[in-house]
C-alpha positions in Angstrom: 22.5 36.7 67.5 24.3 36.0 64.2 20.8 36.2 62.5 20.0 39.4 64.1 23.3 40.9 63.1 22.8 39.9 59.5 19.3 41.3 59.1 20.7 44.7 60.6 23.5 44.3 57.9 21.0 43.7 55.3 18.5 46.5 56.1 21.6 48.8 56.3 22.3 47.7 52.7 18.8 47.7 51.3 18.2 51.4 52.6 21.7 52.6 50.9 20.3 51.5 47.6 16.9 51.7 47.8 16.9 54.7 45.4 19.4 52.6 42.8 16.8 49.9 42.9 13.6 52.2 42.3 15.4 53.8 39.4 16.4 50.3 37.7 13.0 48.5 38.4 9.4 48.9 38.7 7.0 47.4 41.1 3.5 47.0 40.3 1.3 46.2 43.5 -1.6 44.6 41.6 -4.0 41.8 42.4 -6.1 39.3 40.7 -8.9 36.9 41.8 -7.1 33.9 43.7 -8.6 31.2 41.4 -7.3 32.9 38.3 -3.8 33.4 40.1 -3.5 30.0 41.2 -4.2 28.6 37.5 -1.6 31.0 36.4 0.7 30.0 39.0 0.3 26.0 37.9 0.6 27.1 34.5 3.8 28.9 35.0 5.3 26.3 37.3 4.4 23.7 34.9 6.3 24.9 31.8 9.1 26.8 34.1 8.2 30.5 33.1 8.6 33.7 35.4 6.1 36.1 36.2 8.5 38.5 34.2 8.1 36.3 31.4 4.6 36.0 31.5 4.6 39.9 31.7 7.0 40.4 28.6 5.0 37.8 26.7 1.7 39.8 27.4 3.0 42.9 26.2 4.6 41.3 23.0 1.4 39.9 22.1 -0.5 43.6 23.1 1.8 45.2 20.9 1.3 42.9 18.0 -2.6 43.2 18.1 -1.8 47.1 17.7 1.4 47.1 15.3 1.1 45.3 12.2 4.7 45.6 11.7 5.9 44.0 15.2 3.2 41.2 14.5 5.0 40.0 11.3 8.4 39.9 12.8 7.0 38.1 16.0 5.1 35.8 14.0 8.4 35.1 11.7 6.7 36.3 8.5 8.7 39.3 8.3 11.0 37.4 5.3 7.7 37.3 3.2 6.7 40.9 3.1 10.0 42.1 1.3 8.8 40.0 -1.7 5.4 41.4 -1.8 7.4 45.0 -2.4 9.1 43.4 -5.3 6.0 42.0 -6.9 4.4 45.2 -6.7 7.0 47.0 -8.3 6.9 44.1 -11.5 3.3 44.7 -12.0 3.8 48.6 -12.1 
């Protein structure tokens, strides 16, 4: 009986905070082929990554492909680019 009471209490809490959760987070209901999903899950488990980290890393990688400045920062080369400007001014 305790289990049932707890489930009712949890359900009330979830219903009460549903809008708050929806405003804070987004769930994407998407799917990929099982074989690929199993390989991804195996990789994540082996290296200790979460699916959220996978999405964030993938997003950053795609941003880097389209935003050169971001790619420079991401790759750690941003400190060299200041020198390019200094060298350019010296030759002018």
